[in-house]
Backbone bond lengths (Angstrom), bond angles and torsions (degrees), N, CA, C in turn:
res aa  C-N    CA-C-N  psi(-1)  N-CA   C-N-CA  omega(-1)  CA-C   N-CA-C  phi
1 M - - - 1.450 - - 1.537 111.29 -
2 P 1.278 119.70 121.40 1.434 122.72 177.43 1.466 113.82 -60.85
3 V 1.411 114.03 148.98 1.443 119.20 173.00 1.523 112.83 -75.69
4 I 1.241 117.29 131.35 1.427 123.28 -178.26 1.599 110.37 -115.70
5 N 1.299 108.57 113.91 1.557 114.68 -179.53 1.442 110.75 -84.09
6 H 1.295 118.42 120.74 1.460 123.03 174.86 1.527 110.47 -86.71
7 T 1.275 116.19 72.71 1.481 124.03 -170.07 1.475 113.40 -62.18
8 E 1.323 115.25 -38.35 1.532 119.17 -175.20 1.463 109.31 -72.21
9 T 1.292 119.34 -37.40 1.550 122.25 174.63 1.443 109.99 -64.18
10 L 1.318 120.52 -46.93 1.480 125.52 -177.98 1.544 105.57 -64.75
11 R 1.250 121.59 -41.45 1.529 120.92 -178.42 1.460 107.85 -63.85
12 T 1.345 119.77 -45.55 1.465 122.97 -176.67 1.491 111.16 -68.52
13 A 1.350 116.54 -39.92 1.529 121.99 176.39 1.541 109.51 -55.76
14 N 1.294 117.96 -40.34 1.522 121.31 -175.94 1.471 108.50 -79.15
15 C 1.346 120.87 -11.00 1.471 120.77 179.75 1.606 108.38 -90.65
16 L 1.250 114.01 -30.62 1.487 117.67 -172.35 1.561 115.52 -65.83
17 D 1.274 120.58 132.41 1.423 124.28 -175.46 1.577 107.30 -122.60
18 L 1.290 116.01 107.08 1.563 118.62 174.00 1.445 109.58 -96.56
19 R 1.346 115.45 123.18 1.399 122.24 177.65 1.564 107.52 -121.53
20 I 1.273 119.56 129.58 1.402 126.90 -177.43 1.592 107.61 -108.87
21 L 1.280 113.73 116.76 1.431 120.82 -166.74 1.561 112.93 -101.73
22 H 1.303 113.69 -14.98 1.441 118.76 -171.44 1.582 109.68 -158.67
23 F 1.315 121.40 136.32 1.398 128.20 174.68 1.541 110.08 -149.52
24 A 1.405 113.07 110.53 1.492 116.23 -171.22 1.475 112.70 -143.89
25 R 1.290 118.54 156.00 1.506 125.07 175.41 1.469 107.67 -137.06
26 G 1.333 116.76 138.10 1.510 117.50 177.50 1.507 109.02 156.78
27 T 1.341 115.85 -154.15 1.444 122.24 178.96 1.492 109.90 -134.42
28 Y 1.395 116.70 166.86 1.485 120.20 177.46 1.481 106.92 -115.15
29 P 1.363 112.25 146.72 1.443 116.00 170.76 1.521 110.36 -56.87
30 E 1.314 117.80 -38.68 1.485 121.78 -179.91 1.551 106.34 179.30
31 A 1.294 116.11 147.09 1.474 120.40 168.81 1.551 104.89 -136.02
32 T 1.282 119.81 120.35 1.499 121.80 -163.59 1.522 111.66 -93.45
33 G 1.298 118.43 -1.62 1.531 119.34 170.80 1.552 108.62 94.65
34 A 1.306 123.07 22.55 1.484 120.81 177.23 1.575 104.85 -69.16
35 P 1.303 116.08 133.27 1.431 120.85 -178.39 1.515 113.12 -69.17
36 Q 1.404 117.68 132.26 1.449 121.08 177.01 1.487 106.44 -141.04
37 A 1.388 112.54 147.54 1.507 120.78 172.69 1.528 103.28 -122.63
38 L 1.345 113.87 113.80 1.462 117.73 -176.55 1.542 113.25 -109.46
39 P 1.315 114.65 160.96 1.523 118.08 -173.31 1.590 108.54 -87.82
40 L 1.347 113.64 48.88 1.516 120.34 174.38 1.527 111.90 -162.91
41 N 1.230 116.59 154.03 1.477 118.79 177.14 1.500 109.96 -86.88
42 R 1.383 113.63 138.83 1.446 119.48 -171.39 1.594 106.04 -115.18
43 F 1.366 112.30 129.29 1.444 121.52 -174.97 1.501 106.04 -124.49
44 F 1.311 118.74 112.79 1.508 121.27 -163.70 1.480 108.45 -127.14
45 M 1.373 118.67 129.13 1.496 122.47 178.67 1.432 115.12 -128.05
46 P 1.282 120.40 107.05 1.479 124.75 176.47 1.520 111.05 -60.81
47 I 1.293 117.18 134.08 1.422 120.72 170.15 1.504 114.22 -94.94
48 S 1.390 118.11 -42.32 1.360 124.92 172.73 1.527 111.73 -148.89
49 N 1.381 114.05 138.85 1.478 114.73 -177.70 1.594 108.11 -138.66
50 P 1.328 115.60 85.83 1.418 119.08 -177.82 1.587 113.46 -68.48
51 D 1.323 117.91 -17.39 1.473 122.67 -176.25 1.501 111.67 -96.17
52 G 1.334 119.95 3.56 1.516 121.02 168.00 1.580 109.70 55.18
53 E 1.310 112.04 -123.91 1.455 117.00 -168.00 1.551 114.50 -71.21
54 E 1.323 117.63 0.40 1.414 119.57 171.94 1.543 114.35 -71.82
55 C 1.351 116.13 -15.46 1.491 123.96 -176.93 1.512 105.55 -116.07
56 T 1.405 111.33 117.91 1.502 117.32 -177.69 1.501 112.10 -143.73
57 I 1.272 116.54 157.32 1.444 124.84 169.30 1.571 107.18 -124.13
58 S 1.302 115.62 123.50 1.511 117.16 -177.66 1.559 109.28 -145.08
59 D 1.368 109.71 165.20 1.493 118.05 172.32 1.560 107.41 -133.64
60 A 1.272 115.88 -158.42 1.465 117.36 -177.88 1.535 114.14 -63.36
61 N 1.366 117.14 -24.88 1.441 122.96 -167.74 1.564 111.44 -119.73
62 L 1.255 120.74 -29.65 1.443 125.14 -170.68 1.511 109.54 -124.81
63 S 1.328 114.03 152.93 1.465 122.62 172.33 1.471 112.58 -144.10
64 Y 1.310 120.36 131.09 1.428 122.74 -179.41 1.593 110.14 -124.57
65 T 1.361 115.22 129.63 1.417 118.50 166.31 1.489 107.84 -75.85
66 L 1.399 116.62 131.94 1.426 118.47 -176.36 1.547 113.85 -74.33
67 R 1.317 113.74 119.22 1.382 122.22 178.96 1.515 117.85 -112.41
68 P 1.350 110.91 127.00 1.551 114.72 -176.29 1.500 110.74 -53.83
69 G 1.293 116.68 137.28 1.438 121.87 -178.69 1.544 116.70 95.87
70 C 1.249 114.51 -21.86 1.439 122.67 178.87 1.588 106.38 -83.32
71 A 1.387 114.31 165.18 1.411 122.01 174.81 1.591 105.15 -124.18
72 Y 1.335 114.64 139.13 1.397 118.14 -179.41 1.519 108.28 -125.03
73 F 1.340 116.26 142.20 1.463 124.33 -176.52 1.514 114.86 -124.15
74 I 1.275 115.90 128.69 1.495 118.93 173.59 1.560 105.25 -120.66
75 P 1.361 115.81 117.07 1.463 122.04 -177.40 1.544 114.30 -66.01
76 I 1.254 114.45 152.60 1.403 121.06 174.78 1.474 113.58 -54.28
77 Y 1.320 119.83 138.99 1.466 127.04 -179.76 1.545 114.65 65.73
78 H 1.313 117.06 6.77 1.403 123.52 -176.81 1.529 111.83 -94.40
79 A 1.239 119.85 122.06 1.534 121.63 -178.13 1.490 110.64 -77.04
80 A 1.378 112.55 122.14 1.474 117.19 -178.15 1.509 107.09 -141.92
81 K 1.312 115.06 159.00 1.543 121.55 178.77 1.492 106.66 -110.95
82 V 1.320 117.34 132.59 1.478 121.15 173.29 1.491 105.87 -123.02
83 K 1.325 111.69 118.07 1.499 120.60 175.76 1.477 112.28 -109.03
84 L 1.302 119.01 120.51 1.538 122.47 -175.57 1.507 106.84 -129.30
85 S 1.333 111.25 150.19 1.535 120.43 171.30 1.544 104.88 -99.87
86 S 1.313 116.92 161.96 1.445 121.62 178.33 1.455 111.39 -68.19
87 N 1.353 122.35 -6.59 1.509 121.45 -177.68 1.472 111.30 -97.86
88 L 1.333 118.07 -9.57 1.505 120.83 -178.97 1.586 106.24 -74.58
89 R 1.324 114.43 130.07 1.423 122.18 175.34 1.540 108.14 -108.30
90 F 1.306 119.95 132.61 1.429 122.06 -169.72 1.534 111.05 -140.57
91 L 1.268 113.79 172.40 1.476 124.34 169.03 1.581 105.27 -137.49
92 S 1.358 114.16 131.15 1.507 116.69 -178.18 1.425 111.32 -134.22
93 I 1.341 118.06 145.56 1.465 130.36 174.26 1.457 108.73 -125.84
94 Q 1.343 120.07 134.02 1.441 125.81 177.62 1.492 110.07 -123.90
95 F 1.266 117.79 129.62 1.484 118.16 -171.34 1.525 113.67 -147.73
96 T 1.302 118.15 171.68 1.436 122.52 165.30 1.543 105.49 -129.72
97 L 1.367 112.26 150.64 1.500 121.04 176.44 1.476 108.30 -132.27
98 E 1.408 117.00 98.04 1.450 115.47 -170.30 1.657 108.10 -112.17
99 W 1.297 110.25 141.15 1.463 117.15 172.88 1.583 108.27 -79.12
100 Y 1.301 114.10 -34.49 1.462 121.47 178.57 1.509 105.77 -146.44
101 E 1.318 117.98 153.74 1.505 116.57 -175.13 1.543 108.94 -54.47
102 G 1.376 115.46 130.11 1.420 120.51 -178.61 1.589 117.26 82.72
103 V 1.340 113.72 -2.16 1.466 118.64 -179.27 1.481 109.38 -114.25
104 D 1.361 119.35 81.59 1.499 121.07 -179.38 1.511 110.60 -78.71
105 L 1.338 114.40 136.23 1.477 115.61 178.02 1.485 116.72 -60.53
106 F 1.287 120.10 -17.80 1.485 123.39 -175.35 1.565 109.81 -105.07
107 S 1.348 119.48 13.19 1.404 118.95 -171.01 1.543 112.54 -79.04
108 H 1.373 115.95 -8.51 1.435 118.65 175.38 1.510 113.41 -108.60
109 C 1.402 118.04 8.92 1.408 120.76 174.22 1.549 110.91 -70.18
110 R 1.237 119.23 140.75 1.463 123.03 -177.32 1.490 117.18 -121.61
111 A 1.322 116.20 21.06 1.489 119.88 179.57 1.419 112.41 -152.97
112 V 1.333 116.77 147.51 1.462 121.48 167.45 1.610 109.29 -71.91
113 R 1.351 114.52 156.34 1.420 117.02 -176.76 1.522 109.95 -133.47
114 E 1.357 116.31 149.38 1.437 122.88 171.57 1.614 105.28 -116.62
115 I 1.289 114.79 128.45 1.481 119.63 175.62 1.607 106.86 -116.03
116 R 1.273 117.39 115.26 1.416 120.03 176.67 1.519 116.59 -84.53
117 D 1.323 113.29 81.29 1.516 119.73 -176.67 1.577 104.91 -150.85
118 S 1.313 113.82 107.57 1.393 118.22 -175.73 1.609 114.49 -74.03
119 R 1.282 115.61 -6.27 1.485 122.22 -177.81 1.534 109.45 -65.70
120 Y 1.399 117.38 -33.04 1.428 116.63 -178.81 1.515 111.63 -62.96
121 L 1.398 111.38 -44.44 1.527 115.41 -177.93 1.490 107.94 -63.20
122 E 1.347 114.52 -45.09 1.547 118.64 -178.01 1.502 110.95 -55.51
123 R 1.296 116.77 -44.46 1.491 120.93 -172.29 1.536 106.54 -75.91
124 A 1.330 118.32 -40.21 1.494 122.87 176.68 1.583 109.21 -58.98
125 E 1.350 115.59 -41.89 1.406 117.32 -179.60 1.562 110.61 -66.80
126 E 1.278 115.64 -37.64 1.431 122.96 179.88 1.640 108.25 -61.70
127 A 1.310 113.83 -41.57 1.492 118.22 179.27 1.578 108.34 -68.75
128 F 1.319 118.60 -33.08 1.440 120.45 -178.52 1.450 110.57 -74.34
129 E 1.329 118.97 -28.86 1.514 121.30 -177.66 1.428 111.59 -91.12
130 Q 1.374 120.59 -14.61 1.440 121.35 -178.08 1.555 111.65 -61.26
131 E 1.280 113.17 130.65 1.466 115.58 -178.08 1.579 112.79 -83.43
132 N 1.336 116.71 -32.28 1.430 123.42 175.94 1.519 108.04 -65.47
133 P 1.261 121.45 116.80 1.540 118.82 -179.40 1.458 115.53 -64.62
134 Y 1.329 118.74 -35.72 1.405 121.51 179.11 1.510 114.34 -70.89
135 A 1.317 113.18 -38.40 1.478 119.34 175.69 1.591 108.94 -67.38
136 A 1.347 114.93 -42.19 1.487 117.96 178.01 1.505 110.24 -59.50
137 A 1.377 115.21 -45.99 1.439 119.46 -178.21 1.565 112.08 -60.46
138 S 1.341 113.02 -42.87 1.502 118.01 -179.81 1.558 108.20 -65.01
139 L 1.311 116.43 -43.00 1.460 119.62 179.27 1.578 110.54 -58.43
140 L 1.349 111.27 -48.75 1.458 115.09 179.65 1.556 116.80 -55.67
141 R 1.336 114.19 -46.84 1.420 122.55 -179.65 1.543 106.99 -63.06
142 T 1.390 119.36 -39.65 1.453 121.09 -175.74 1.539 109.17 -65.93
143 V 1.417 117.52 -47.07 1.404 116.87 -175.01 1.567 109.84 -69.06
144 T 1.283 117.58 -32.76 1.433 123.00 -179.26 1.556 108.08 -67.54
145 Q 1.316 115.08 -47.94 1.475 117.76 -179.99 1.561 112.29 -66.86
146 D 1.361 118.81 -36.80 1.454 121.15 176.80 1.509 109.34 -64.93
147 F 1.315 118.09 -40.68 1.430 120.72 172.77 1.487 115.24 -57.09
148 A 1.318 112.43 -48.54 1.466 117.82 178.40 1.578 112.60 -62.43
149 S 1.343 114.35 -38.18 1.512 118.60 177.19 1.490 111.07 -60.83
150 C 1.374 116.47 -44.07 1.468 119.67 178.42 1.552 112.92 -58.60
151 L 1.378 115.51 -43.77 1.378 119.66 175.66 1.461 115.06 -61.64
152 L 1.327 116.74 -46.49 1.465 121.68 -179.20 1.523 113.33 -62.08
153 A 1.310 114.52 -35.71 1.487 116.47 -178.61 1.496 110.25 -72.66
154 S 1.328 121.11 -20.98 1.429 123.50 -179.30 1.486 112.55 -94.19
155 M 1.364 123.51 -4.07 1.343 122.76 -173.77 1.488 113.00 -86.91
156 E 1.306 119.91 152.56 1.512 126.10 177.94 1.470 107.99 -69.17
157 S 1.407 118.09 147.48 1.409 117.67 -178.48 1.537 111.37 -63.87
158 S 1.298 116.23 -24.89 1.479 118.17 179.06 1.507 110.85 -66.11
159 E 1.268 119.42 -23.63 1.496 121.94 177.74 1.492 115.64 -76.87
160 L 1.394 114.16 -13.83 1.437 120.91 178.92 1.527 115.41 -119.13
161 D 1.294 119.48 -4.51 1.470 124.44 179.14 1.464 111.66 -63.25
162 F 1.307 119.22 -25.77 1.430 119.93 -179.28 1.534 112.90 -63.77
163 V 1.343 116.09 -28.00 1.483 121.33 -173.19 1.546 109.77 -68.50
164 T 1.348 114.54 -39.88 1.486 117.00 174.28 1.511 113.56 -64.83
165 R 1.359 110.07 -37.99 1.546 112.84 -176.17 1.527 109.92 -69.64
166 F 1.328 119.23 -16.41 1.428 121.64 175.73 1.510 113.12 -66.26
167 A 1.349 115.00 -26.21 1.508 119.38 178.76 1.464 112.02 -50.06
168 E 1.324 118.03 -40.02 1.481 119.90 -178.88 1.502 112.42 -64.21
169 F 1.386 120.99 -14.95 1.412 119.26 -172.76 1.584 107.74 -118.23
170 L 1.293 120.29 29.93 1.402 122.64 -179.40 1.595 112.13 -61.02
171 P 1.311 117.14 -37.17 1.426 114.34 175.20 1.525 118.52 -60.55
172 E 1.373 110.94 -37.12 1.506 115.73 173.68 1.462 113.15 -69.22
173 L 1.330 116.13 -38.81 1.429 120.35 179.00 1.583 111.44 -63.37
174 D 1.283 116.87 -40.15 1.450 118.30 175.29 1.534 111.68 -70.38
175 Y 1.271 119.60 -27.27 1.481 119.28 173.36 1.470 108.90 -68.15
176 I 1.328 117.11 -44.84 1.510 119.95 -178.52 1.562 107.69 -64.82
177 R 1.187 118.47 -38.16 1.557 118.49 -177.23 1.555 106.48 -68.20
178 Q 1.290 120.82 -31.43 1.446 118.15 -173.80 1.632 109.89 -91.68
179 H 1.343 114.20 -26.42 1.458 115.92 -169.85 1.557 113.15 -126.22
180 C 1.307 120.78 9.00 1.454 121.84 -175.62 1.520 111.94 -62.74
181 R 1.405 112.85 111.89 1.484 122.16 179.29 1.500 106.91 -140.71
182 A 1.373 112.64 174.51 1.470 114.46 176.29 1.504 116.04 -65.26
183 T 1.351 113.19 -19.60 1.462 123.14 -177.06 1.445 112.10 -92.72
184 T 1.350 121.83 -6.31 1.463 124.40 178.96 1.509 114.06 -68.57
185 T 1.255 118.51 131.18 1.500 120.51 -170.29 1.532 111.37 -119.32
186 V 1.297 113.51 161.68 1.495 117.21 177.70 1.580 106.96 -70.53
187 E 1.299 121.35 -25.82 1.417 119.78 173.99 1.522 112.50 -55.69
188 E 1.427 113.92 -41.16 1.473 116.04 179.04 1.464 111.28 -65.18
189 L 1.298 118.01 -41.14 1.541 115.87 173.85 1.495 116.94 -62.45
190 A 1.345 112.55 -34.00 1.481 113.14 174.67 1.523 113.83 -68.92
191 A 1.356 114.64 -28.62 1.478 116.86 177.83 1.491 110.76 -71.66
192 V 1.262 117.33 -35.07 1.472 121.53 175.96 1.515 108.88 -57.32
193 R 1.356 117.41 -45.08 1.515 122.04 174.72 1.480 114.76 -74.06
194 G 1.355 121.61 -18.27 1.380 126.17 -177.77 1.531 112.62 74.77
195 T 1.335 116.43 41.83 1.439 115.59 -179.16 1.525 105.45 -142.72
196 A 1.297 118.30 177.70 1.465 126.10 -178.42 1.566 107.84 -75.07
197 R 1.357 114.62 153.45 1.480 119.98 -179.07 1.505 110.89 -57.06
198 E 1.351 118.69 -45.04 1.462 122.19 -174.47 1.535 111.60 -67.16
199 T 1.299 114.47 -39.40 1.447 119.88 178.69 1.499 109.96 -65.74
200 F 1.379 116.86 -48.32 1.375 118.47 179.39 1.621 113.87 -60.89
201 S 1.245 115.55 -41.64 1.465 123.76 -176.77 1.524 106.62 -64.53
202 R 1.263 120.04 -44.15 1.367 123.69 -179.83 1.555 114.26 -64.86
203 K 1.335 114.26 -42.53 1.485 118.73 179.66 1.541 108.75 -70.45
204 F 1.321 119.64 -41.58 1.403 123.34 -174.37 1.610 109.76 -67.15
205 S 1.357 110.92 -45.82 1.483 115.12 178.57 1.554 114.00 -62.69
206 A 1.364 115.28 -39.71 1.469 118.69 180.00 1.522 109.98 -66.70
207 A 1.339 121.31 -36.63 1.455 124.11 -178.31 1.474 113.78 -76.19
208 I 1.368 115.20 -43.98 1.488 122.37 -170.42 1.482 115.99 -92.16
209 G 1.329 114.36 -34.67 1.433 120.54 -175.79 1.450 119.65 95.81
210 V 1.345 114.11 -3.61 1.483 122.96 170.44 1.542 107.54 -130.78
211 S 1.325 113.88 156.48 1.493 114.46 178.13 1.526 110.18 -80.32
212 P 1.416 117.62 155.90 1.412 117.43 178.50 1.493 115.77 -58.20
213 K 1.367 117.30 -28.29 1.429 121.48 174.10 1.518 111.29 -60.87
214 Q 1.347 112.40 -46.80 1.539 117.18 -179.76 1.528 108.89 -60.88
215 F 1.309 113.67 -44.14 1.448 117.92 -175.86 1.588 109.75 -65.21
216 L 1.285 119.04 -38.46 1.412 122.61 174.63 1.572 113.17 -63.35
217 T 1.310 114.28 -37.28 1.509 118.14 174.25 1.465 110.74 -66.23
218 R 1.402 121.79 -44.82 1.424 119.53 178.46 1.491 112.30 -62.75
219 A 1.340 117.25 -42.79 1.488 118.35 177.80 1.480 114.53 -64.08
220 L 1.247 119.64 -30.67 1.474 122.46 178.20 1.557 106.48 -77.26
221 L 1.307 119.79 -40.22 1.465 122.06 175.60 1.506 113.91 -61.18
222 N 1.371 117.23 -44.12 1.425 121.93 177.83 1.523 110.51 -60.55
223 R 1.449 116.81 -40.18 1.347 117.01 -177.75 1.594 112.28 -70.16
224 A 1.343 114.33 -36.40 1.424 122.74 178.44 1.575 108.38 -58.95
225 C 1.301 115.73 -46.33 1.466 120.05 -178.43 1.521 110.87 -63.01
226 S 1.298 116.04 -44.41 1.492 118.32 178.97 1.512 110.51 -61.58
227 L 1.351 118.26 -43.32 1.446 120.40 -179.05 1.570 112.84 -67.60
228 L 1.321 115.57 -34.46 1.539 116.59 178.54 1.498 111.58 -69.99
229 L 1.338 116.19 -26.33 1.470 120.14 -178.22 1.490 112.56 -93.12
230 R 1.304 116.72 0.07 1.436 117.11 179.29 1.538 114.62 -106.32
231 G 1.338 118.96 120.17 1.410 126.28 -178.08 1.562 111.44 64.11
232 N 1.353 116.07 -137.51 1.404 123.36 -176.52 1.465 113.13 -119.87
233 R 1.291 117.74 38.17 1.459 123.81 179.41 1.484 113.38 -64.85
234 L 1.300 116.29 132.08 1.499 120.54 176.60 1.573 104.29 -89.00
235 A 1.338 110.33 158.83 1.416 120.78 178.02 1.495 114.03 -51.80
236 R 1.378 116.17 -46.59 1.484 118.90 175.84 1.477 116.15 -60.45
237 E 1.383 117.39 -31.29 1.426 120.08 177.10 1.425 112.34 -69.21
238 V 1.376 116.47 -42.03 1.515 121.31 177.36 1.566 108.33 -67.43
239 A 1.253 117.58 -38.80 1.460 117.54 177.58 1.453 115.20 -61.39
240 F 1.367 117.51 -37.84 1.429 124.50 175.98 1.554 111.69 -66.84
241 E 1.368 115.18 -47.18 1.483 118.52 178.87 1.513 113.24 -61.41
242 L 1.298 117.69 -31.47 1.484 120.68 -176.99 1.483 113.34 -95.82
243 G 1.322 113.83 7.93 1.532 117.58 170.47 1.478 116.00 82.26
244 F 1.300 119.89 16.36 1.470 125.18 177.19 1.584 106.91 -75.41
245 S 1.266 113.34 141.02 1.556 114.75 -177.45 1.536 110.80 -67.15
246 N 1.286 120.31 -25.82 1.484 120.70 175.75 1.524 107.70 -163.64
247 E 1.319 113.87 173.26 1.473 121.79 -175.90 1.515 112.26 -64.58
248 F 1.323 117.82 -34.01 1.401 127.19 -176.17 1.596 106.23 -59.57
249 Y 1.340 116.46 -52.23 1.405 119.22 -175.52 1.534 112.90 -66.87
250 F 1.312 111.45 -36.09 1.533 115.05 175.69 1.543 111.56 -66.05
251 S 1.309 117.41 -40.90 1.467 120.19 179.82 1.534 109.72 -66.53
252 R 1.222 117.88 -40.54 1.554 121.65 177.83 1.508 110.80 -62.92
253 F 1.376 117.19 -43.81 1.453 122.06 177.84 1.562 109.63 -61.33
254 F 1.334 116.59 -46.27 1.450 122.19 -174.92 1.549 112.48 -64.32
255 R 1.402 110.84 -41.67 1.458 115.30 -176.31 1.480 108.61 -74.04
256 T 1.287 124.94 -34.65 1.410 130.66 176.32 1.411 112.16 -53.87
257 H 1.338 116.38 -40.92 1.533 120.18 -170.21 1.552 111.98 -103.51
258 T 1.287 117.43 -8.37 1.518 116.07 -178.95 1.624 107.48 -123.84
259 G 1.312 117.13 -18.64 1.483 116.91 -168.96 1.472 115.63 83.44
260 L 1.308 119.09 -4.09 1.509 124.53 -177.51 1.455 110.17 -128.86
261 P 1.305 119.29 138.49 1.480 123.05 172.44 1.567 107.18 -73.77
262 P 1.337 115.44 154.99 1.475 117.55 -175.37 1.563 115.40 -51.47
263 H 1.405 114.66 -40.38 1.430 112.53 -176.57 1.494 116.92 -70.47
264 K 1.350 114.94 -29.80 1.523 119.19 171.54 1.497 110.89 -66.94
265 F 1.367 117.66 -43.33 1.481 121.15 176.39 1.493 112.32 -50.00
266 R 1.361 113.48 -49.90 1.477 120.09 -175.51 1.498 108.50 -65.81
267 K 1.392 119.68 -39.40 1.414 120.82 -179.71 1.482 111.74 -65.27
268 F 1.310 115.63 -44.97 1.502 120.27 -178.56 1.527 111.47 -61.11
269 Y 1.341 115.59 -39.86 1.500 119.76 -174.87 1.573 114.97 -87.74
270 L 1.311 112.76 -31.67 1.480 113.89 -175.51 1.538 113.74 -110.05
271 G 1.428 115.77 -2.96 1.485 118.18 174.21 1.518 114.38 71.82
272 E 1.380 115.78 26.44 1.439 118.91 -177.96 1.500 108.59 -72.23
273 T 1.304 113.71 148.44 1.466 120.33 178.69 1.489 109.38 -85.29
274 G 1.353 118.06 156.00 1.378 118.54 -179.42 1.478 107.41 170.89
275 R 1.346 120.25 -139.76 1.515 126.94 179.23 1.473 107.44 -53.24
276 N 1.352 115.88 138.52 1.457 120.23 -176.13 1.522 112.31 -90.42
277 D 1.298 116.70 4.29 1.564 119.22 -179.26 1.565 108.75 -88.42
278 I 1.336 118.94 3.94 1.452 118.57 176.43 1.507 109.03 -96.65
279 P 1.259 120.05 124.36 1.518 124.35 -178.20 1.545 111.48 -77.22
280 L 1.304 115.51 79.76 1.458 118.96 175.10 1.515 110.90 -65.94
281 P 1.277 116.23 150.07 1.514 116.22 173.75 1.494 113.63 -76.66
282 R 1.258 116.63 150.60 1.408 121.29 175.03 1.518 108.76 -86.21
283 Q 1.338 122.25 120.14 1.405 121.92 -166.33 1.565 106.47 -131.08
284 E 1.271 114.18 151.39 1.509 119.95 177.48 1.445 110.65 -82.13
285 S 1.363 120.13 -30.96 1.451 123.90 172.14 1.455 105.03 -175.27
286 G 1.309 115.82 175.76 1.563 121.32 179.09 1.510 106.57 94.33
287 T 1.282 116.40 -169.14 1.477 122.97 -179.86 1.532 114.44 -91.85
288 A 1.298 114.08 154.37 1.468 117.29 179.67 1.528 108.28 -76.28
289 S 1.338 116.80 151.69 1.392 127.22 177.84 1.478 117.78 -114.39
290 E 1.248 119.21 163.34 1.531 119.90 -178.71 1.492 108.12 -82.88
291 Q 1.324 117.81 165.90 1.427 122.59 -162.84 1.564 111.90 -69.58
292 S 1.319 118.72 -26.24 1.390 119.38 -177.70 1.544 112.95 -85.81
293 V 1.300 116.28 8.01 1.488 126.90 177.65 1.573 108.66 62.09
């Protein structure tokens, strides 16, 4: 039998970038269900839920009571409500899976999901308990990648077609990767293509499903999140690096698109101490997460 090289799969595999931004286990004082759309994918696994229907994940069309052993998924940029009691014990992973910087494979998903498979929780618990940090990291990446693979296999082709359409805009994506700042404009992207702004916007929106302005906003927000979670950067330092005229405008931009001001985002994810009016989760170890999980 001749050897058949699956070059397209190999090429795509080498393009994919999985980044895990959060891995935590514990309980929340309370999460009241305020809707949020965050620039990351949320993978949530209840361990125990003595309060039953008091704990839910929902969006505009679906609502799930959180059941131990199941896995729940909230896609990137998708508005969802998470309502938790202080008795619910959970494990959560939050990640991005990009084909190209700023192009997350789940960015066109429009629904929360429930997957009834206890193996994800079992394997995530194994990663959490593993003492060898490299083995733990490998287990964490494996369970996250397997969960993502399960979701991708069940998605409609229409939810992934946009990825191939992005291939036409690689020069513009390269420009965004190198120059994405608060001052970057759609006119600059149109200039890369050598066409008028209106023509470029119309063609980009028709092919991708979001306007170039929306895509620039997402790219800027993703970069802001990465910088806030890196080291000890203050909001004003991130604002300066991203080209905002001052910290106030950066904070307003960040809160508009995440529902959280930068300092609360850092506290939720990095577990920093500070004002005591922020309901940080009670965790056994790992980093703190934000209230919507």
